[in-house]
C-alpha positions, 0 to 999 in steps of 0.5 A: 370189377374190370378184369381187362380180359383183352390184355395181350401177354407176351414173353420173350426168352433170349440170351445176352447179345441177341438183341432181346431188348431191341425186340422188346422195344420194337414190340412196345412201339408197334403196340403204341403205334396201333393205339395200345397201351403197353408196358415192358419189364425184363429180368436179366440172368447170368447163369448161362452163356452170356446171361439168359434174359426174360422180357415181358410185355403186356398191352391193351387197347387204349380205352382212356383209362390207365390199365394195371399191368403185371410185372412178370409172366405167370404160368398158364397166363401167356398168349405169345412166347418168343424164344430166341434159341431152342433151349430157351424155349425149353426154359419157358416150357419148364416154367409152365408159360406155354399152354395148349389152350392159348399160347402161340410159341415162336422159337428159333431152332438154332443152338447157342451151347451152354457151358455144360455142353461145351465141356463134354469131350467129343459131341456134348450137344443136347438133343433138341427133339424132346424140347421140340416135341414138348413145344408142339404138344404144349402150345396152341400154335408152334412156329419154329425155324432157324431165325439166326441163319436168316439174320446172318444171311441178311447181315442183321441180328436175330431180333429182326427175324424174330420180329418178322416171325411174330408179325407173320404169325398174326398173333398180334392184331397189327398190320405188317406195315406197322411192324415195318414202320416200327423198324424204319423209325429206329433209323439204324440198320433199317435195310438189313433188318427189313430183309431179315424181317421179310424172310422170317415173315414169309417162313412163319406164314408157311405150314410148319413141318414136323421137325426132326432131330436138330442136334448136331451129328458127331462127325469123325474127321478124316485126315489126308497125310503125305510122306514116305510109304512106311510112315503112311502105313504106320499112320494107318495103323495108328488110325486103326487104334483110334477107331478102337477108342470109345466113339465119344473120344474119337473126334478129339483123339483124331484131332490130337493125332493130326496136330501131333503128326503135323507138329513132329512125326508119326512116332510122336503120335504113337507116344501121344496115343500111349499116353492117351 
């Protein structure tokens, strides 16, 4: 029985609109360019943001016989896991797709907030540290940096920087030239895609540092006001009242005070705080 042990298994976890399908096509094209047979499948989801989507690619050197590929990834049986957003890497970890004996994990550290995070008053962003710690513990190699920012700086989309990070990781036995030729062959957005690819390629080859907290820190805004001295004193008294509120609501309360004062006057702010 031929178990085809040389099959490379790669999963991509992305969010709708990030170009996950483009990335998946690039990976398949790069594999075929290097004499591999490859198969790609995808499962679209609509549960969060604009829909979390899983892509799965299997590839094997072409030995002249048609291989039998799986249609979906299995726990403990993935060689490369690419996540286009931090919490998508957490989703892959929860499914058991990342294991310390074999998996190279490549993830962007930026966030695309879930609705449960957006609806929390104040700062509802989930702390990324537990996901980072588990990614480092559960993977054989852990490559993580802000690939979204690299793409934005290059005028491209994150699929290009993810592709560059994958190439830079050397997890696939393909040359850098073959990755770049795959991008050029599309004929669309080539220069910007190659620019993002290049920066991400170099970043992936550097030693990955231990990552600190990537959750956004709550920032209490400070507003400058102008007007009669009495009104300014009243404003400072109202700001002191805001400071006594629970920290989780201070940001929203201060923004409300500023907007109400700008719309009318300090007396209106007093009424606003009383109702709040």
